[in-house]
C-alpha positions in Angstrom: -54.9 143.2 38.4 -53.2 147.0 40.0 -49.9 148.3 41.7 -50.7 146.8 45.0 -48.8 143.6 43.2 -46.6 145.1 40.7 -45.1 147.8 43.3 -43.7 145.8 45.6 -41.8 142.6 42.9 -40.3 146.3 41.8 -39.0 147.4 45.5 -37.8 143.9 46.1 -35.5 143.4 42.7 -34.1 146.9 43.2 -33.5 146.9 47.2 -34.6 143.1 48.6 -31.7 140.9 47.5 -31.4 140.0 44.2 -28.9 141.9 43.7 -26.0 140.6 46.1 -25.0 143.5 48.0 -21.5 142.6 50.0 -18.8 140.2 49.5 -16.9 139.0 46.0 -19.9 139.0 44.2 -21.3 142.0 45.0 -22.8 143.9 41.6 -24.1 140.2 40.6 -27.2 138.3 40.6 -28.5 135.5 42.8 -30.2 132.6 41.1 -32.2 132.3 43.8 -32.3 132.8 47.9 -33.2 130.8 50.6 -36.5 131.9 52.9 -34.5 133.3 54.6 -33.0 135.8 52.2 -29.7 134.4 51.7 -28.5 134.3 47.8 -27.5 130.9 47.1 -25.2 132.0 44.4 -24.4 134.7 41.7 -25.5 133.7 38.5 -24.5 134.9 35.3 -26.7 134.3 32.7 -29.4 136.1 35.7 -27.4 138.9 35.8 -28.2 139.2 31.9 -31.7 139.5 32.5 -31.3 141.7 35.5 -29.9 143.9 33.3 -33.0 143.5 30.5 -35.5 143.8 33.5 -33.6 147.2 34.6 -33.8 148.3 30.9 -38.0 147.4 31.0 -38.5 149.4 34.6 -36.8 152.5 32.5 -38.9 152.0 29.4 -42.7 152.4 31.8 -41.0 154.9 33.8 -40.0 153.7 36.9 -38.3 156.8 38.9 -36.0 154.9 41.4 -32.5 155.9 41.1 -31.8 152.5 41.8 -32.8 151.4 38.2 -29.7 153.0 37.0 -27.6 152.5 40.3 -28.1 148.9 40.2 -27.5 148.7 36.6 -24.2 150.4 37.0 -23.1 147.7 39.5 -24.2 144.6 37.5 -22.5 146.2 34.6 -19.3 146.3 36.8 -19.8 142.7 37.5 -19.9 141.5 34.4 -17.1 143.3 33.1 -14.6 142.0 36.3 -15.6 138.2 34.8 -15.4 139.0 31.1 -12.8 141.5 31.4 -10.5 139.6 33.6 -7.8 137.3 33.8 -10.1 134.2 34.7 -12.3 132.1 32.2 -16.3 133.0 33.1 -18.6 131.0 35.1 -22.2 130.1 34.7 -22.5 130.1 38.8 -20.5 131.7 41.4 -20.8 130.1 44.4 -19.8 131.3 47.6 -18.3 128.2 49.1 -15.5 127.2 46.6 -16.0 123.7 47.5 -19.6 122.9 45.8 -19.0 121.8 42.7 -21.6 122.2 39.2 -20.9 120.6 36.5 -22.6 124.1 34.5 -18.8 125.6 35.8 -17.8 123.0 33.3 -18.6 124.4 30.2 -20.0 128.2 29.1 -23.1 128.1 27.6 -24.4 130.0 24.1 -28.0 130.8 25.7 -26.5 132.3 29.0 -24.5 134.3 26.9 -27.2 135.4 24.6 -28.7 136.8 27.6 -25.8 138.4 28.5 -25.1 140.3 25.5 -28.8 141.0 25.2 -28.9 142.8 28.9 -25.9 144.7 28.2 -27.5 146.0 25.1 -30.7 146.7 26.8 -29.1 149.4 28.8 -27.5 151.7 26.3 -28.6 154.8 27.4 -29.2 153.8 31.0 -25.0 154.5 31.6 -23.9 157.9 30.2 -22.7 157.9 26.7 -19.0 158.9 26.8 -19.0 157.4 30.5 -16.6 155.1 32.3 -19.3 152.9 32.6 -20.7 153.0 28.8 -16.7 151.9 27.9 -17.4 149.3 30.2 -20.7 148.4 28.8 -18.7 148.3 25.2 -15.9 146.7 26.4 -18.1 143.5 28.4 -20.4 143.1 25.4 -17.2 142.6 22.9 -15.7 139.8 25.2 -18.9 138.5 25.6 -19.3 138.1 21.8 -15.6 136.2 22.0 -17.3 133.9 24.2 -20.1 133.6 22.0 -18.0 132.7 18.8 -16.0 129.6 20.6 -19.5 128.3 20.7 -20.0 128.3 17.0 -19.5 124.7 15.4 -17.1 123.8 12.8 -20.6 123.9 10.3 -21.2 127.5 11.8 -24.5 126.4 13.6 -24.1 128.0 17.7 -23.9 125.0 19.4 -25.3 124.8 23.1 -22.1 125.3 24.5 -18.5 125.3 24.7 -17.1 122.6 27.3 -13.5 122.7 25.9 -11.9 120.0 28.0 -14.5 119.3 30.1 -15.8 116.4 31.4 -18.9 115.1 30.0 -21.8 117.4 30.3 -25.1 115.5 31.3 -27.6 115.9 28.4 -30.6 117.8 28.9 -32.8 120.1 26.8 -30.3 123.2 28.1 -27.4 120.8 26.5 -28.9 119.3 23.4 -29.2 121.5 20.1 -32.9 122.1 20.0 -35.5 124.8 19.5 -34.7 127.2 22.3 -32.0 128.2 20.5 -34.5 130.0 18.5 -34.1 132.8 21.5 -30.3 132.7 21.1 -30.2 132.9 17.5 -32.8 135.8 17.9 -32.0 137.9 20.4 -28.2 138.0 19.1 -29.6 139.2 15.8 -31.9 141.6 17.2 -30.0 143.5 19.4 -29.3 146.5 17.8 -25.7 145.8 18.0 -23.2 145.0 15.2 -22.3 141.5 15.2 -19.0 139.5 14.1 -20.2 138.0 10.8 -19.7 134.6 11.8 -21.4 135.2 14.8 -23.9 136.7 12.7 -24.0 133.8 9.7 -24.2 131.2 12.7 -27.0 133.0 14.2 -29.5 132.7 10.9 -28.2 129.5 10.4 -29.0 128.2 14.0 -32.6 130.4 13.4 -33.4 128.6 10.2 -32.3 125.0 11.3 -35.1 125.6 14.7 -38.1 127.6 13.3 -40.1 124.6 11.8 -43.1 123.4 13.9 -41.8 121.1 16.8 -42.8 118.8 19.2 -43.8 120.5 23.1 -43.4 118.1 25.3 -44.8 118.4 28.5 -41.1 118.2 31.2 -39.8 120.9 28.4 -42.3 123.3 28.6 -39.9 126.0 29.9 -37.6 125.5 27.1 -40.6 125.6 24.7 -41.8 129.1 25.7 -37.7 130.5 25.1 -38.5 128.9 21.7 -41.6 131.3 21.5 -40.1 134.7 22.4 -37.2 133.3 19.4 -40.2 133.4 17.0 -41.4 136.7 18.4 -38.6 138.8 18.1 -38.2 138.4 14.4 -42.1 138.8 14.0 -42.0 142.5 16.2 -38.9 143.3 13.7 -41.3 142.7 10.7 -40.8 139.0 9.9 -44.6 138.8 10.5 -45.4 134.8 9.4 -43.2 134.3 12.8 -46.5 135.3 14.5 -48.5 132.4 13.0 -45.8 129.6 14.2 -45.1 131.8 17.6 -49.1 131.4 18.1 -49.7 127.4 16.8 -46.8 126.8 19.8 -48.5 128.7 22.3 -51.8 126.8 22.1 -49.8 123.9 22.3 -47.6 125.3 25.6 -50.5 126.2 27.4 -52.3 122.9 26.6 -50.1 121.4 28.4 -48.8 123.6 31.3 -49.7 122.7 34.8 -48.9 126.1 36.5 -46.6 124.2 38.9 -43.7 126.8 38.0 -43.6 130.8 39.0 -41.5 131.4 35.7 -43.3 129.3 33.8 -46.7 130.9 34.1 -45.6 134.3 34.2 -43.6 133.5 30.5 -46.8 132.2 29.4 -48.9 135.4 30.5 -45.5 137.4 28.8 -45.9 135.8 25.4 -49.8 135.2 25.3 -50.1 139.4 26.4 -47.9 139.9 23.3 -49.8 137.5 20.6 -53.1 139.2 22.4 -51.8 142.8 21.4 -51.3 141.5 17.8 -55.0 140.2 17.5 -53.6 137.0 17.3 -56.0 135.5 20.6 -59.1 137.9 20.4 -62.0 137.4 22.2 -63.6 136.4 25.8 -62.2 132.6 25.7 -58.9 134.0 25.6 -59.4 137.4 28.0 -60.8 134.9 30.5 -57.4 132.4 29.7 -55.2 135.8 30.3 -56.7 136.5 33.6 -56.8 133.2 35.1 -52.7 133.0 34.1 -52.4 136.6 35.9 -54.4 135.6 38.7 -52.7 132.6 39.1 -49.1 134.2 39.4 -50.3 135.5 42.7 -50.2 132.0 44.3 -45.9 132.5 43.9 -45.8 136.2 45.3 -45.2 136.8 48.9 -45.7 139.9 51.6 -42.6 142.1 50.5 -42.8 141.3 46.9 -40.7 138.3 46.6 -41.6 135.8 44.2 -41.5 131.8 45.4 -40.2 129.2 42.3 -43.4 127.2 43.5 -46.3 127.7 45.1 -46.2 128.6 48.7 -49.2 126.7 49.4 -46.7 123.5 48.2 -45.0 120.8 50.9 -42.1 121.0 48.4 -38.6 122.4 49.6 -39.0 126.2 48.3 -36.6 129.1 47.6 -37.1 133.0 46.3 -36.5 132.9 42.6 -35.0 135.6 41.5 -35.5 135.3 37.0 -39.3 134.4 38.1 -39.5 137.5 39.9 -38.1 139.2 37.1 -40.6 137.2 34.7 -43.5 137.9 36.9 -42.9 142.1 37.0 -42.7 141.8 33.5 -45.8 139.9 32.9 -48.1 141.5 35.4 -46.7 145.1 34.0 -47.3 144.0 30.6 -50.8 142.8 31.5 -52.0 145.6 32.9 -51.2 148.0 30.8 -51.8 145.7 27.0 -54.4 148.3 25.9 -52.3 151.1 25.2 -48.7 149.2 24.9 -46.4 150.9 22.8 -44.3 148.7 19.6 -41.4 150.4 22.1 -42.6 148.9 25.1 -43.0 145.3 23.3 -39.6 145.6 22.3 -38.5 146.3 25.8 -40.5 143.4 27.6 -39.0 140.6 25.3 -35.7 142.5 24.6 -34.0 145.1 26.2 -33.5 147.1 22.7 -34.6 150.7 23.5 -34.1 150.8 19.7 -36.6 152.3 17.5 -36.3 148.2 15.9 -35.9 149.6 12.2 -32.6 150.9 11.5 -30.6 152.5 14.2 -27.3 151.5 12.5 -27.3 148.2 14.3 -27.6 144.8 13.1 -31.7 144.1 12.8 -31.5 141.0 10.6 -34.3 139.6 9.4 -33.7 135.8 8.6 -35.4 134.5 5.4 -39.0 133.7 5.0 -41.1 130.6 6.8 -41.5 127.7 4.5 -41.7 124.9 6.2 -44.8 123.0 6.4 -47.1 122.5 8.7 -46.4 119.1 9.0 -42.5 119.1 9.4 -42.1 118.8 13.1 -39.1 118.9 15.3 -39.3 116.2 18.0 -37.0 117.7 20.7 -36.3 114.4 22.6 -33.5 113.9 20.8 -32.3 117.2 19.7 -32.6 116.2 16.2 -33.8 119.2 13.6 -35.8 117.6 10.7 -34.4 116.4 8.0 -35.9 118.4 5.1 -36.9 122.6 5.9 -37.5 124.5 2.9 -35.8 127.2 2.3 -36.0 131.0 0.3 
């Protein structure tokens, strides 16, 4: 895989329409665009992902001035949404008549991804500048929203719906293993967390760290859980590598290459595991090569990334988060033999710190002691009856 496919994706992310240029949502990032390039809505979570991707671009040496400029524009949009007088929304549609149940709640996963992105752009905005003040103010505002998602027993809930109507039951609205990523990115963001949020993150991580059942229809969510295991592993929690590897092989056996974001997640996590010496041998090398090749089926001539393969008969859209995931995955795959710890950390967390003792919170949850036979069935979002904790 060479720069002929990676560079156009980077250009599209920076200049091609992922970030909304004009109108009331200027600076926000579109969830997806139609084939004519019109944004469907500004997506709060994906704006957080965008900041993480921009931090990754800086880490790998992308010199385009748009990296910093776009980060500041996204920061300004997030500051307006989280520090204004109105409750932030999940999605901002240009048509006010569009009703979306996702806007009846704020989701802790989305908030954590915004928190993570804001943490990651430290250094992309100048220390002591107005933008740095906005970054700090916004990250504290996001933290206050996250505190609203803490349950009475001190865990992180999937969402804070307040007095909202009943939210549909989906993997993203039920407590489950995907919350490993919610907890892990908060604990390893390099930012100092409020004590109640830190403790809730630790409890949530400990609840879902046991092996869990990977269902074919929830590979995307299961890969989030694997990413949540990789964060502490990168920070010295070595037993998490074993758990991540076991879950990764289960996901790989069940994926269908139908969605660009899932294929990119598989390649991204696989490259990290291979770097750690966990996916050795020619079989795994060819497996990752096949994933990298499969990704090209989703990439358009101008670097845009489609949600589904271009040959499909299903309705298509150009997907912003898929483009970010694909850019990161292919870049890492191309550079994996010479990647540093710092780059790996930037790939998944957006945290530019040294990962070990920079003055922020780098919490190491208790060691894994869950037995291999203890699993979590994600269908009901129910944790195992017993996990042996130290």
